[in-house]
Backbone bond lengths (Angstrom), bond angles and torsions (degrees), N, CA, C in turn:
res aa  C-N    CA-C-N  psi(-1)  N-CA   C-N-CA  omega(-1)  CA-C   N-CA-C  phi
1 M - - - 1.458 - - 1.532 109.48 -
2 F 1.318 115.57 136.82 1.472 120.31 -175.87 1.532 109.50 -114.62
3 R 1.301 114.12 147.75 1.457 119.98 173.39 1.530 109.43 -148.77
4 I 1.356 114.75 144.60 1.475 120.03 -178.26 1.518 109.07 -79.32
5 L 1.304 114.64 126.27 1.455 119.26 179.82 1.537 111.47 -91.87
6 Q 1.314 118.13 -47.01 1.469 121.65 -178.62 1.513 109.70 -162.57
7 S 1.340 116.21 163.50 1.464 121.86 174.10 1.516 108.89 -124.62
8 N 1.324 115.98 150.14 1.466 119.15 179.13 1.516 110.78 -112.49
9 A 1.351 116.90 -175.93 1.462 121.87 -172.97 1.507 113.99 -73.31
10 V 1.300 118.59 -14.57 1.460 120.33 -176.34 1.511 112.13 -102.64
11 G 1.317 116.55 14.77 1.460 119.49 175.76 1.521 114.29 81.47
12 L 1.323 119.94 23.11 1.468 122.81 177.59 1.517 109.30 -103.60
13 F 1.288 116.96 136.92 1.460 122.24 178.77 1.525 109.17 -111.96
14 T 1.283 117.06 137.14 1.477 121.77 177.52 1.526 108.40 -97.29
15 I 1.286 116.06 122.22 1.471 120.79 179.30 1.523 109.34 -118.99
16 K 1.287 114.53 154.54 1.474 120.11 -177.36 1.533 109.50 -130.00
17 G 1.222 115.27 129.98 1.475 119.48 178.71 1.520 111.33 -169.87
18 W 1.296 113.53 142.00 1.475 119.84 -177.78 1.515 112.24 51.26
19 N 1.289 112.68 42.22 1.459 119.01 177.27 1.529 113.27 62.21
20 R 1.335 117.84 25.96 1.460 121.45 176.59 1.550 109.89 -124.79
21 I 1.290 113.16 146.42 1.471 119.52 176.49 1.518 108.15 -120.36
22 A 1.329 117.41 126.10 1.466 121.38 -178.61 1.527 109.60 -138.74
23 A 1.306 115.64 153.17 1.474 122.41 177.17 1.509 108.68 -114.40
24 I 1.335 117.75 120.70 1.457 121.80 -179.70 1.521 108.51 -123.49
25 P 1.321 117.53 148.30 1.484 119.68 179.56 1.515 112.29 -73.35
26 F 1.356 114.68 149.10 1.460 119.87 176.94 1.520 107.84 -98.55
27 P 1.333 118.97 113.95 1.464 121.19 -170.69 1.525 114.18 -64.10
28 G 1.294 120.23 -30.89 1.462 121.76 -177.19 1.512 113.80 -70.58
29 D 1.313 117.53 -16.46 1.460 120.69 -176.62 1.526 112.14 -69.00
30 N 1.303 119.89 -24.76 1.467 123.35 -178.21 1.522 113.10 -83.40
31 L 1.331 118.91 -0.24 1.459 121.18 179.96 1.530 112.24 -76.10
32 F 1.321 118.57 -19.02 1.464 123.92 -176.34 1.519 110.64 -114.32
33 K 1.361 116.02 129.32 1.465 120.48 178.58 1.528 110.11 -81.45
34 R 1.292 114.42 141.47 1.456 119.27 -179.13 1.538 112.70 -92.11
35 S 1.339 119.94 -1.64 1.471 124.18 175.41 1.522 108.88 -146.73
36 H 1.392 115.46 155.19 1.466 119.71 -177.02 1.523 109.74 -86.32
37 T 1.264 116.84 69.58 1.472 121.76 -178.28 1.516 112.46 -77.51
38 D 1.345 117.70 -11.55 1.457 119.79 -178.91 1.529 112.51 -91.39
39 I 1.354 118.70 -2.59 1.467 122.18 179.89 1.520 109.43 -91.76
40 K 1.350 116.33 129.55 1.458 121.65 179.83 1.532 109.29 -90.87
41 V 1.307 116.48 119.61 1.464 121.53 -179.83 1.531 109.16 -72.19
42 P 1.350 119.20 126.72 1.471 120.69 -178.52 1.524 111.79 -67.85
43 N 1.313 114.67 150.94 1.459 121.30 -179.84 1.535 108.95 -112.00
44 F 1.315 115.60 120.15 1.467 121.07 -177.51 1.525 112.08 -107.31
45 D 1.299 117.32 21.92 1.464 120.34 -176.84 1.522 112.91 -62.22
46 K 1.328 117.31 -31.79 1.463 119.09 -177.74 1.529 112.52 -70.34
47 Y 1.337 116.47 -16.82 1.465 120.11 178.19 1.531 112.03 -93.59
48 R 1.302 116.91 -10.09 1.457 120.80 -175.71 1.525 110.86 -92.50
49 R 1.314 114.44 156.07 1.451 119.04 172.89 1.524 109.28 -69.82
50 K 1.309 115.06 148.24 1.459 119.08 -177.88 1.526 111.62 -62.29
51 S 1.334 115.05 -29.93 1.465 118.31 -176.86 1.520 113.43 -73.20
52 V 1.336 117.69 -14.55 1.470 119.64 -177.52 1.529 112.12 -122.98
53 I 1.314 117.15 16.46 1.472 118.88 179.06 1.522 110.64 -68.10
54 K 1.314 115.71 -44.50 1.460 118.87 -178.84 1.523 109.80 -79.37
55 P 1.329 118.00 125.59 1.471 120.36 -176.82 1.520 114.02 -72.77
56 D 1.329 117.15 -15.23 1.459 119.18 -176.39 1.532 112.81 -91.16
57 I 1.367 117.26 0.04 1.462 120.29 178.57 1.530 109.50 -79.06
58 K 1.308 117.03 136.69 1.457 121.22 -179.13 1.535 110.61 -73.24
59 T 1.307 115.63 151.40 1.463 121.47 -176.36 1.526 112.37 -61.74
60 R 1.309 116.53 -41.23 1.471 119.59 -176.56 1.523 113.19 -65.38
61 E 1.339 117.11 -20.06 1.456 120.12 -179.90 1.536 111.87 -74.65
62 S 1.333 117.62 -25.96 1.471 121.45 -179.98 1.526 112.53 -112.18
63 E 1.335 115.97 6.97 1.470 120.23 -174.72 1.529 112.52 -62.75
64 E 1.320 118.05 -45.98 1.462 121.38 -176.26 1.522 111.79 -63.29
65 E 1.319 116.33 -42.53 1.463 119.74 -179.29 1.522 111.21 -65.08
66 R 1.325 116.40 -41.67 1.462 119.96 -179.21 1.521 111.27 -68.32
67 K 1.315 117.35 -40.67 1.462 120.50 179.27 1.522 111.40 -67.45
68 L 1.326 116.88 -36.76 1.457 120.46 178.93 1.520 110.94 -63.11
69 F 1.304 116.82 -43.95 1.462 120.65 179.84 1.526 110.88 -64.82
70 T 1.336 116.47 -44.70 1.467 120.56 -179.57 1.528 111.09 -64.29
71 S 1.326 116.32 -43.36 1.471 120.02 179.84 1.521 111.23 -63.97
72 L 1.332 116.12 -40.54 1.460 120.20 178.55 1.526 111.06 -63.46
73 L 1.323 116.53 -42.18 1.462 120.86 179.56 1.526 111.25 -64.26
74 V 1.335 116.42 -44.52 1.467 120.57 179.45 1.530 110.56 -64.75
75 G 1.338 116.77 -40.51 1.456 120.26 -179.87 1.516 113.20 -63.37
76 V 1.333 116.32 -45.07 1.465 120.38 179.30 1.525 110.77 -64.33
77 T 1.339 116.49 -41.96 1.469 120.46 179.21 1.527 111.15 -63.78
78 T 1.330 116.65 -43.38 1.467 120.63 179.13 1.525 111.43 -63.24
79 L 1.328 116.39 -42.12 1.463 120.54 179.37 1.526 111.39 -62.69
80 A 1.335 115.97 -43.15 1.463 119.73 179.22 1.527 111.13 -65.34
81 T 1.339 116.54 -38.95 1.466 120.58 179.37 1.527 111.06 -65.74
82 C 1.331 116.82 -44.79 1.468 120.72 179.44 1.527 111.21 -61.74
83 Y 1.316 116.52 -40.84 1.462 119.96 179.87 1.528 110.59 -65.02
84 S 1.346 116.14 -39.63 1.466 119.74 179.26 1.522 110.99 -65.76
85 V 1.345 116.28 -44.01 1.469 120.28 179.00 1.523 110.48 -63.78
86 K 1.340 116.93 -41.06 1.464 120.94 179.33 1.527 110.88 -61.60
87 S 1.333 116.30 -42.77 1.465 119.80 179.38 1.523 111.12 -64.85
88 L 1.346 116.27 -39.09 1.464 120.45 -179.84 1.524 111.13 -66.69
89 V 1.340 116.46 -45.74 1.464 120.45 179.74 1.529 110.42 -64.08
90 H 1.323 116.55 -41.54 1.466 120.81 179.20 1.526 110.80 -61.11
91 F 1.331 116.12 -38.60 1.467 120.07 179.95 1.526 111.03 -63.72
92 F 1.347 116.81 -46.31 1.462 119.86 -177.55 1.529 111.55 -70.84
93 V 1.332 117.28 -38.75 1.468 119.65 178.62 1.523 110.46 -65.43
94 K 1.326 115.91 -40.87 1.462 119.94 -179.94 1.520 111.15 -65.26
95 S 1.345 116.43 -32.79 1.467 119.06 179.89 1.524 112.01 -67.94
96 M 1.345 116.74 -22.30 1.464 120.72 179.46 1.527 112.52 -95.98
97 A 1.314 117.57 -1.00 1.465 121.04 -179.03 1.526 110.83 -74.32
98 M 1.316 114.99 167.22 1.458 120.31 179.77 1.520 110.46 -66.61
99 S 1.304 115.40 144.97 1.459 120.39 177.51 1.524 109.89 -72.28
100 A 1.327 116.08 170.15 1.466 120.88 -175.76 1.523 112.03 -62.87
101 D 1.334 116.97 -38.80 1.462 118.90 -178.53 1.524 111.83 -70.36
102 V 1.344 116.22 -31.25 1.465 119.19 177.55 1.525 110.14 -73.92
103 Q 1.335 116.39 -39.86 1.457 119.74 178.56 1.527 111.74 -62.31
104 A 1.320 115.32 -32.61 1.463 118.88 179.14 1.524 111.18 -63.98
105 L 1.332 116.37 -25.25 1.464 120.98 179.70 1.522 111.66 -104.26
106 A 1.340 116.93 18.88 1.460 120.61 -177.81 1.521 111.23 -62.14
107 Q 1.310 116.58 -30.20 1.460 121.09 177.15 1.526 108.56 -136.98
108 I 1.298 114.99 127.00 1.463 118.81 -178.63 1.525 109.84 -127.48
109 E 1.316 114.90 152.34 1.462 122.25 175.41 1.529 108.90 -111.46
110 V 1.311 115.31 134.83 1.464 120.37 -176.26 1.529 109.56 -126.14
111 E 1.326 115.19 128.74 1.468 120.85 172.76 1.529 108.16 -84.24
112 L 1.324 116.66 122.78 1.462 121.30 -174.64 1.526 113.63 -91.91
113 N 1.322 117.57 -0.81 1.469 120.27 -177.70 1.521 112.66 -62.98
114 D 1.337 115.76 -28.51 1.466 119.18 -173.91 1.525 113.24 -82.61
115 I 1.331 117.91 -6.71 1.467 120.46 -178.61 1.529 108.27 -101.25
116 N 1.309 115.36 110.37 1.462 120.55 -178.47 1.524 111.24 -74.97
117 E 1.320 115.84 164.88 1.460 121.08 178.66 1.527 110.33 -60.18
118 G 1.331 115.44 131.02 1.465 120.93 -176.18 1.513 112.68 84.16
119 G 1.342 116.35 -6.72 1.460 120.34 -178.68 1.523 112.67 -83.44
120 H 1.315 112.93 171.90 1.471 119.85 -176.20 1.522 109.15 -144.70
121 S 1.332 116.76 142.27 1.464 121.58 178.20 1.527 109.26 -134.74
122 T 1.326 115.39 143.67 1.469 121.22 178.82 1.525 109.26 -121.13
123 L 1.332 115.97 126.30 1.459 122.56 178.08 1.526 109.47 -122.34
124 K 1.320 115.19 164.94 1.461 120.17 175.50 1.523 108.63 -100.97
125 W 1.330 116.28 126.16 1.464 121.24 -179.39 1.528 109.33 -140.40
126 R 1.332 115.97 119.01 1.467 122.42 -178.06 1.525 111.90 54.93
127 G 1.309 115.16 37.90 1.456 119.95 177.09 1.513 114.62 78.71
128 K 1.339 117.92 7.04 1.462 121.40 -179.30 1.527 109.42 -125.57
129 P 1.339 116.56 156.68 1.467 119.03 176.41 1.528 110.78 -74.21
130 L 1.306 115.62 136.69 1.464 121.70 178.29 1.522 108.10 -114.01
131 F 1.345 116.66 120.43 1.456 121.82 -179.09 1.534 109.83 -94.63
132 L 1.334 115.41 128.26 1.462 122.16 173.68 1.518 107.64 -119.60
133 K 1.316 116.71 118.90 1.469 120.17 -176.46 1.527 110.12 -123.51
134 H 1.339 114.96 127.12 1.465 121.64 175.29 1.525 107.16 -93.20
135 R 1.315 116.16 100.06 1.461 120.21 -171.58 1.532 111.66 -78.59
136 S 1.320 113.06 144.97 1.471 120.17 176.99 1.531 109.01 -85.09
137 P 1.337 117.65 162.93 1.473 120.32 177.95 1.528 112.15 -57.40
138 E 1.339 117.72 -36.07 1.464 120.39 178.94 1.529 111.30 -64.78
139 E 1.310 116.79 -40.53 1.467 120.80 179.66 1.530 110.78 -67.87
140 I 1.319 116.21 -40.14 1.467 119.90 178.21 1.526 110.29 -63.44
141 K 1.336 116.13 -43.92 1.462 120.40 -179.56 1.527 111.50 -63.11
142 A 1.328 116.69 -43.27 1.464 120.37 -179.27 1.534 111.19 -63.25
143 C 1.315 116.43 -38.70 1.472 119.67 -178.89 1.524 111.39 -71.52
144 R 1.322 117.41 -37.11 1.454 120.29 -175.75 1.527 112.40 -80.67
145 E 1.308 116.92 -17.27 1.465 119.91 177.01 1.526 112.21 -89.89
146 T 1.316 117.15 -3.27 1.468 121.06 -179.72 1.527 110.45 -70.46
147 D 1.342 116.23 135.10 1.466 121.64 176.78 1.536 108.63 -73.69
148 V 1.320 116.17 112.21 1.473 120.88 -175.22 1.528 111.68 -62.76
149 S 1.335 117.40 -29.36 1.467 120.44 -177.60 1.526 112.40 -66.67
150 T 1.325 117.23 -16.81 1.466 120.17 179.98 1.533 112.26 -90.00
151 L 1.316 117.16 -4.25 1.462 120.64 -176.09 1.527 111.83 -84.34
152 R 1.306 115.39 146.77 1.470 121.33 177.50 1.526 111.05 -68.08
153 D 1.318 115.87 -40.49 1.466 121.97 177.82 1.529 106.93 -122.10
154 P 1.338 117.76 86.52 1.468 121.20 -169.32 1.530 113.50 -63.94
155 E 1.322 115.33 119.46 1.463 123.36 172.63 1.517 107.56 -149.37
156 T 1.309 116.29 135.84 1.462 119.18 177.97 1.524 110.06 -76.94
157 D 1.324 115.61 160.02 1.461 120.41 178.52 1.526 110.73 -66.59
158 E 1.336 116.18 -33.75 1.465 120.21 178.67 1.533 111.36 -63.89
159 E 1.326 116.85 -35.40 1.468 120.36 179.33 1.525 111.54 -68.84
160 R 1.312 116.11 -37.95 1.459 120.23 -175.90 1.528 112.34 -86.13
161 C 1.305 116.92 -27.16 1.473 120.28 -178.17 1.530 109.68 -132.46
162 P 1.343 117.48 79.71 1.470 119.49 179.01 1.532 112.08 -59.15
163 K 1.317 115.40 -34.21 1.468 120.19 172.90 1.524 105.60 -100.84
164 P 1.329 118.79 101.23 1.464 122.96 -164.61 1.521 115.73 -51.98
165 E 1.329 117.59 -36.97 1.473 118.93 -174.03 1.528 113.55 -77.49
166 W 1.344 117.64 -5.85 1.466 118.99 -176.80 1.530 111.60 -124.20
167 L 1.336 114.19 131.56 1.471 121.53 172.76 1.528 107.89 -114.93
168 I 1.320 116.53 123.97 1.466 122.34 179.14 1.524 107.33 -120.26
169 V 1.345 117.42 112.74 1.468 120.89 -179.34 1.529 110.46 -139.70
170 I 1.347 114.68 160.13 1.462 121.04 170.83 1.523 107.05 -79.42
171 G 1.323 117.03 123.21 1.466 121.02 -174.06 1.514 113.97 -79.66
172 V 1.326 116.17 58.23 1.466 121.62 -179.97 1.520 108.59 -131.61
173 C 1.322 116.36 128.53 1.462 120.86 177.22 1.526 109.27 -66.84
174 T 1.317 116.70 135.62 1.465 120.97 -176.49 1.520 112.75 -80.68
175 H 1.323 117.30 5.24 1.465 119.97 177.09 1.523 110.36 -84.05
176 L 1.331 116.73 -68.70 1.465 121.01 -178.95 1.524 112.79 -130.64
177 G 1.322 117.09 16.13 1.459 119.75 173.35 1.512 115.72 84.61
178 C 1.320 118.52 17.84 1.467 120.55 176.69 1.536 109.40 -77.09
179 I 1.325 115.90 170.12 1.468 120.76 -179.94 1.530 109.00 -103.49
180 P 1.328 117.78 114.49 1.471 120.27 -179.29 1.534 111.98 -68.61
181 I 1.330 114.68 160.45 1.470 121.78 178.76 1.530 108.70 -94.03
182 P 1.346 118.14 124.65 1.476 120.23 -178.76 1.535 111.98 -69.92
183 N 1.330 114.57 155.31 1.469 122.60 176.13 1.524 112.18 51.41
184 S 1.321 115.65 46.88 1.469 120.73 178.43 1.524 108.44 -149.42
185 G 1.315 115.97 172.59 1.456 120.62 -178.18 1.510 111.97 99.37
186 D 1.326 115.78 -169.38 1.460 121.88 -174.17 1.525 113.98 -86.33
187 Y 1.328 117.80 0.27 1.463 119.78 -175.21 1.520 110.06 -125.09
188 L 1.333 115.33 141.03 1.462 122.28 -175.17 1.529 111.22 -57.25
189 G 1.332 115.02 122.86 1.458 120.23 177.62 1.513 114.53 67.06
190 G 1.333 116.45 17.93 1.463 120.20 -175.38 1.523 114.08 -91.35
191 Y 1.329 114.97 -160.06 1.471 122.08 -177.74 1.523 109.05 -130.67
192 Y 1.328 114.16 148.84 1.468 120.00 179.86 1.525 109.09 -132.29
193 C 1.324 115.91 129.53 1.465 121.19 176.96 1.526 108.22 -100.26
194 P 1.332 119.07 110.70 1.463 121.57 -175.63 1.528 114.12 -73.37
195 C 1.313 116.92 -12.71 1.476 119.28 -177.45 1.525 111.44 -63.41
196 H 1.338 117.00 -51.13 1.460 120.31 -177.88 1.523 112.69 -134.96
197 G 1.341 116.88 12.28 1.458 120.03 170.52 1.516 116.29 82.01
198 S 1.321 118.64 34.65 1.468 120.37 176.43 1.530 109.63 -85.83
199 H 1.346 115.69 136.47 1.464 121.96 179.81 1.531 109.27 -115.92
200 Y 1.326 115.92 132.06 1.469 122.40 176.96 1.524 108.40 -120.08
201 D 1.339 116.07 150.14 1.464 118.76 177.12 1.532 110.23 -89.00
202 A 1.329 116.90 -172.56 1.464 121.44 -175.75 1.529 112.88 -73.35
203 A 1.325 117.11 -0.02 1.464 121.46 173.81 1.529 110.67 -105.77
204 G 1.345 116.50 5.23 1.460 121.05 -179.56 1.514 113.64 74.95
205 R 1.345 117.28 20.96 1.467 120.94 -179.50 1.524 110.04 -94.59
206 I 1.312 117.07 139.09 1.457 121.23 -179.80 1.529 109.13 -70.71
207 R 1.336 115.88 130.13 1.465 121.37 -178.53 1.520 112.00 -118.96
208 K 1.320 117.00 -35.79 1.473 121.30 179.90 1.525 108.84 -145.82
209 G 1.340 115.87 155.40 1.454 119.83 176.03 1.525 112.81 100.39
210 P 1.339 116.65 -177.49 1.472 121.22 -171.86 1.525 115.70 -81.97
211 A 1.315 119.20 -10.00 1.472 120.05 -177.90 1.529 110.14 -60.40
212 P 1.328 118.28 132.61 1.469 120.40 -174.62 1.526 114.80 -83.43
213 T 1.328 117.86 -27.70 1.465 120.39 -174.06 1.528 111.03 -134.82
214 N 1.316 114.50 170.32 1.465 120.66 176.97 1.528 110.58 -70.90
215 M 1.310 116.63 163.11 1.460 121.24 176.46 1.526 109.23 -67.03
216 E 1.323 115.11 144.56 1.466 120.75 -174.12 1.531 111.56 -73.65
217 I 1.323 114.67 137.62 1.465 120.71 175.41 1.526 108.38 -102.74
218 P 1.338 118.17 119.90 1.466 120.02 -179.95 1.527 111.24 -76.57
219 E 1.304 115.05 164.74 1.461 119.70 175.80 1.533 108.90 -69.34
220 H 1.302 116.18 127.61 1.464 119.39 -178.37 1.525 110.24 -153.89
221 V 1.324 114.79 162.38 1.455 120.65 179.19 1.530 108.66 -149.96
222 F 1.328 115.52 145.44 1.465 121.33 176.45 1.528 108.10 -94.51
223 K 1.328 115.66 106.56 1.469 119.38 -179.84 1.524 111.06 -69.95
224 T 1.308 115.12 -40.72 1.465 121.11 175.11 1.519 107.40 -134.74
225 E 1.299 116.21 -174.69 1.461 120.46 -179.36 1.512 112.19 -60.65
226 N 1.315 117.54 -32.66 1.464 120.66 -175.98 1.531 113.42 -125.77
227 L 1.325 117.28 17.37 1.468 120.58 178.40 1.525 109.41 -121.60
228 L 1.334 114.87 116.86 1.465 121.70 -178.78 1.523 109.74 -108.41
229 V 1.330 116.57 135.41 1.469 122.34 175.07 1.526 107.66 -117.22
230 V 1.327 115.87 121.01 1.465 121.71 -179.65 1.523 108.83 -109.01
231 G 1.324 116.74 130.11 1.465 121.58 178.37 1.511 112.48 110.24
């Protein structure tokens, strides 16, 4: 009579019978493979750099080549990005620039002979009204005798009108952008904004009302005694 006593790792069974002990192989054990020898490991060598294909090559031997490629890639990408950003910024800045008709009036020349003493002229410059005032001696005297310390936006008459008989200002109220009325208001030869009641004197300085600052003086120069260039 036989009986199985134990099995080992190699598929042998020990049986005992008739006072004999023998080891015989178990045939079913060979039906199952103990390793995946039928799976083909993929080869990715064609995707690798030539300098790192061999696994036994030291890192420092291929370091320069790898860094050069990476640096070149980063440099080209950065250059392309900067160029794209520059083009985008240029597009938006250009869209906010002055139009062609406004640029044509960026600098204008004005003959002052036609403006009599005490008179006033309004021109269009860069899309805004430009006030030219030929001040009388009384208006000049009143402006220069004003105590600057009492002004909301302190400026002397000499600073605003280097050539005393002429006042050159942008005809826009500094409160909300309305256009003041020349030779009106509470001050001799001044300006009055009817929108919210701002009063300016004959030097374009704010004297009463909600306007926070004086009227803007554009860049200008007198080329001759009677020729003014604005812009």
